[in-house]
FIKOLZA-1660 file (N, C-alpha, C; in steps of 0.1 Angstrom, whole numbers, plus 5000, padded with zeros to 4 digits):
% residues 81
   i   px   py   pz ch aa at
   1 0307 9756 6641  A  M  N
   1 0319 9759 6647  A  M CA
   1 0317 9757 6662  A  M  C
   2 0327 9752 6669  A  L  N
   2 0326 9749 6683  A  L CA
   2 0328 9762 6691  A  L  C
   3 0321 9763 6702  A  T  N
   3 0322 9775 6711  A  T CA
   3 0334 9774 6720  A  T  C
   4 0339 9785 6725  A  D  N
   4 0350 9785 6734  A  D CA
   4 0348 9776 6746  A  D  C
   5 0335 9776 6751  A  D  N
   5 0332 9768 6763  A  D CA
   5 0335 9753 6760  A  D  C
   6 0331 9748 6748  A  V  N
   6 0333 9734 6744  A  V CA
   6 0348 9731 6742  A  V  C
   7 0355 9741 6736  A  L  N
   7 0369 9739 6733  A  L CA
   7 0377 9736 6746  A  L  C
   8 0373 9741 6757  A  H  N
   8 0381 9739 6769  A  H CA
   8 0378 9726 6777  A  H  C
   9 0368 9719 6773  A  G  N
   9 0364 9706 6779  A  G CA
   9 0368 9695 6770  A  G  C
  10 0378 9686 6774  A  G  N
  10 0382 9676 6765  A  G CA
  10 0372 9666 6762  A  G  C
  11 0364 9660 6772  A  A  N
  11 0354 9650 6769  A  A CA
  11 0343 9657 6761  A  A  C
  12 0339 9669 6765  A  E  N
  12 0328 9675 6757  A  E CA
  12 0332 9678 6743  A  E  C
  13 0345 9682 6741  A  L  N
  13 0350 9685 6728  A  L CA
  13 0349 9672 6719  A  L  C
  14 0354 9661 6725  A  G  N
  14 0353 9648 6717  A  G CA
  14 0339 9645 6713  A  G  C
  15 0330 9646 6722  A  Q  N
  15 0316 9643 6719  A  Q CA
  15 0310 9652 6709  A  Q  C
  16 0313 9665 6710  A  E  N
  16 0308 9675 6700  A  E CA
  16 0313 9672 6686  A  E  C
  17 0326 9669 6685  A  V  N
  17 0332 9666 6672  A  V CA
  17 0326 9653 6667  A  V  C
  18 0324 9643 6675  A  E  N
  18 0318 9631 6671  A  E CA
  18 0304 9633 6666  A  E  C
  19 0296 9641 6673  A  R  N
  19 0282 9645 6668  A  R CA
  19 0283 9652 6654  A  R  C
  20 0292 9661 6653  A  H  N
  20 0293 9668 6640  A  H CA
  20 0297 9659 6629  A  H  C
  21 0306 9650 6631  A  I  N
  21 0310 9640 6621  A  I CA
  21 0298 9631 6617  A  I  C
  22 0291 9627 6627  A  S  N
  22 0279 9618 6625  A  S CA
  22 0268 9625 6617  A  S  C
  23 0266 9638 6620  A  R  N
  23 0256 9646 6613  A  R CA
  23 0260 9648 6598  A  R  C
  24 0273 9651 6596  A  R  N
  24 0278 9655 6583  A  R CA
  24 0279 9642 6574  A  R  C
  25 0281 9631 6580  A  T  N
  25 0282 9618 6572  A  T CA
  25 0270 9610 6573  A  T  C
  26 0259 9615 6579  A  A  N
  26 0246 9608 6581  A  A CA
  26 0249 9594 6587  A  A  C
  27 0258 9594 6597  A  G  N
  27 0260 9582 6604  A  G CA
  27 0267 9571 6597  A  G  C
  28 0274 9574 6586  A  R  N
  28 0280 9564 6577  A  R CA
  28 0294 9560 6581  A  R  C
  29 0299 9565 6593  A  V  N
  29 0312 9561 6598  A  V CA
  29 0309 9552 6610  A  V  C
  30 0312 9539 6608  A  R  N
  30 0310 9529 6619  A  R CA
  30 0321 9530 6629  A  R  C
  31 0318 9525 6641  A  Q  N
  31 0328 9525 6652  A  Q CA
  31 0336 9538 6654  A  Q  C
  32 0328 9549 6652  A  L  N
  32 0334 9562 6653  A  L CA
  32 0339 9565 6667  A  L  C
  33 0351 9569 6669  A  Q  N
  33 0357 9574 6681  A  Q CA
  33 0364 9586 6679  A  Q  C
  34 0362 9596 6688  A  V  N
  34 0370 9608 6688  A  V CA
  34 0376 9610 6702  A  V  C
  35 0390 9610 6702  A  D  N
  35 0397 9612 6714  A  D CA
  35 0405 9625 6714  A  D  C
  36 0404 9632 6725  A  V  N
  36 0411 9645 6727  A  V CA
  36 0422 9642 6736  A  V  C
  37 0435 9644 6732  A  R  N
  37 0446 9642 6740  A  R CA
  37 0455 9654 6739  A  R  C
  38 0458 9660 6750  A  D  N
  38 0466 9672 6751  A  D CA
  38 0460 9682 6741  A  D  C
  39 0468 9686 6730  A  D  N
  39 0463 9695 6720  A  D CA
  39 0461 9688 6707  A  D  C
  40 0458 9675 6707  A  C  N
  40 0456 9667 6695  A  C CA
  40 0442 9661 6695  A  C  C
  41 0436 9660 6684  A  V  N
  41 0423 9653 6682  A  V CA
  41 0425 9640 6674  A  V  C
  42 0422 9629 6678  A  A  N
  42 0423 9616 6671  A  A CA
  42 0409 9611 6667  A  A  C
  43 0407 9609 6654  A  V  N
  43 0394 9604 6649  A  V CA
  43 0397 9590 6643  A  V  C
  44 0389 9580 6648  A  R  N
  44 0390 9567 6642  A  R CA
  44 0376 9561 6639  A  R  C
  45 0376 9553 6629  A  G  N
  45 0363 9547 6624  A  G CA
  45 0365 9539 6612  A  G  C
  46 0354 9534 6607  A  V  N
  46 0354 9525 6595  A  V CA
  46 0342 9530 6586  A  V  C
  47 0344 9531 6573  A  T  N
  47 0334 9535 6564  A  T CA
  47 0335 9527 6551  A  T  C
  48 0325 9528 6542  A  D  N
  48 0326 9520 6530  A  D CA
  48 0332 9528 6518  A  D  C
  49 0333 9541 6519  A  T  N
  49 0338 9549 6507  A  T CA
  49 0347 9560 6511  A  T  C
  50 0356 9563 6502  A  Y  N
  50 0365 9574 6504  A  Y CA
  50 0358 9588 6505  A  Y  C
  51 0346 9588 6499  A  Y  N
  51 0338 9600 6499  A  Y CA
  51 0334 9603 6513  A  Y  C
  52 0329 9593 6520  A  V  N
  52 0325 9595 6534  A  V CA
  52 0337 9598 6543  A  V  C
  53 0348 9592 6540  A  K  N
  53 0360 9596 6548  A  K CA
  53 0363 9611 6546  A  K  C
  54 0362 9616 6534  A  Q  N
  54 0365 9630 6531  A  Q CA
  54 0354 9639 6538  A  Q  C
  55 0342 9634 6538  A  L  N
  55 0331 9642 6546  A  L CA
  55 0335 9643 6561  A  L  C
  56 0340 9632 6566  A  A  N
  56 0344 9632 6580  A  A CA
  56 0355 9642 6583  A  A  C
  57 0365 9642 6574  A  I  N
  57 0376 9651 6575  A  I CA
  57 0371 9666 6574  A  I  C
  58 0362 9668 6565  A  Q  N
  58 0357 9681 6563  A  Q CA
  58 0349 9685 6576  A  Q  C
  59 0342 9676 6582  A  A  N
  59 0334 9679 6594  A  A CA
  59 0343 9683 6605  A  A  C
  60 0354 9677 6607  A  V  N
  60 0364 9681 6617  A  V CA
  60 0368 9695 6615  A  V  C
  61 0372 9698 6602  A  C  N
  61 0376 9712 6599  A  C CA
  61 0365 9722 6602  A  C  C
  62 0353 9719 6598  A  E  N
  62 0342 9728 6600  A  E CA
  62 0339 9730 6615  A  E  C
  63 0341 9719 6623  A  A  N
  63 0338 9720 6637  A  A CA
  63 0347 9730 6644  A  A  C
  64 0359 9731 6640  A  F  N
  64 0369 9740 6646  A  F CA
  64 0370 9753 6640  A  F  C
  65 0365 9755 6627  A  G  N
  65 0367 9767 6621  A  G CA
  65 0381 9770 6615  A  G  C
  66 0383 9780 6608  A  P  N
  66 0395 9783 6601  A  P CA
  66 0407 9785 6610  A  P  C
  67 0405 9791 6622  A  D  N
  67 0416 9795 6630  A  D CA
  67 0419 9785 6642  A  D  C
  68 0409 9777 6646  A  G  N
  68 0411 9769 6658  A  G CA
  68 0414 9754 6656  A  G  C
  69 0418 9750 6644  A  L  N
  69 0421 9736 6642  A  L CA
  69 0434 9731 6648  A  L  C
  70 0433 9722 6659  A  P  N
  70 0445 9717 6664  A  P CA
  70 0451 9706 6655  A  P  C
  71 0462 9700 6659  A  P  N
  71 0467 9688 6651  A  P CA
  71 0456 9677 6652  A  P  C
  72 0453 9671 6640  A  V  N
  72 0443 9661 6640  A  V CA
  72 0449 9648 6634  A  V  C
  73 0446 9637 6640  A  E  N
  73 0450 9624 6635  A  E CA
  73 0438 9617 6630  A  E  C
  74 0437 9614 6617  A  I  N
  74 0425 9608 6611  A  I CA
  74 0429 9593 6608  A  I  C
  75 0422 9584 6613  A  D  N
  75 0424 9570 6611  A  D CA
  75 0410 9563 6608  A  D  C
  76 0405 9567 6596  A  I  N
  76 0392 9561 6592  A  I CA
  76 0395 9551 6581  A  I  C
  77 0393 9539 6583  A  E  N
  77 0396 9528 6574  A  E CA
  77 0384 9527 6564  A  E  C
  78 0387 9525 6551  A  V  N
  78 0377 9524 6541  A  V CA
  78 0377 9509 6537  A  V  C
  79 0366 9503 6540  A  R  N
  79 0364 9488 6536  A  R CA
  79 0349 9486 6535  A  R  C
  80 0346 9475 6527  A  S  N
  80 0332 9472 6526  A  S CA
  80 0326 9465 6538  A  S  C
  81 0314 9467 6540  A  A  N
  81 0307 9461 6552  A  A CA
  81 0307 9446 6552  A  A  C
% end
């Protein structure tokens, strides 16, 4: 779960969520980008399976915890390499 200090820094927040997704998916999301805009988090990338996409979604939820999840836009395309 992210700390309150990280939650208040937009760039730091994006980097921390990106690291959490990378760890949870073992780096299997290519071209991973996490952008924090206003009160929304946008996650983009490409992966080979829907399973890895689901792991990435779960990683975002885990990063914020049950009460702190802002609106999230997930755009992870599933396609073969």
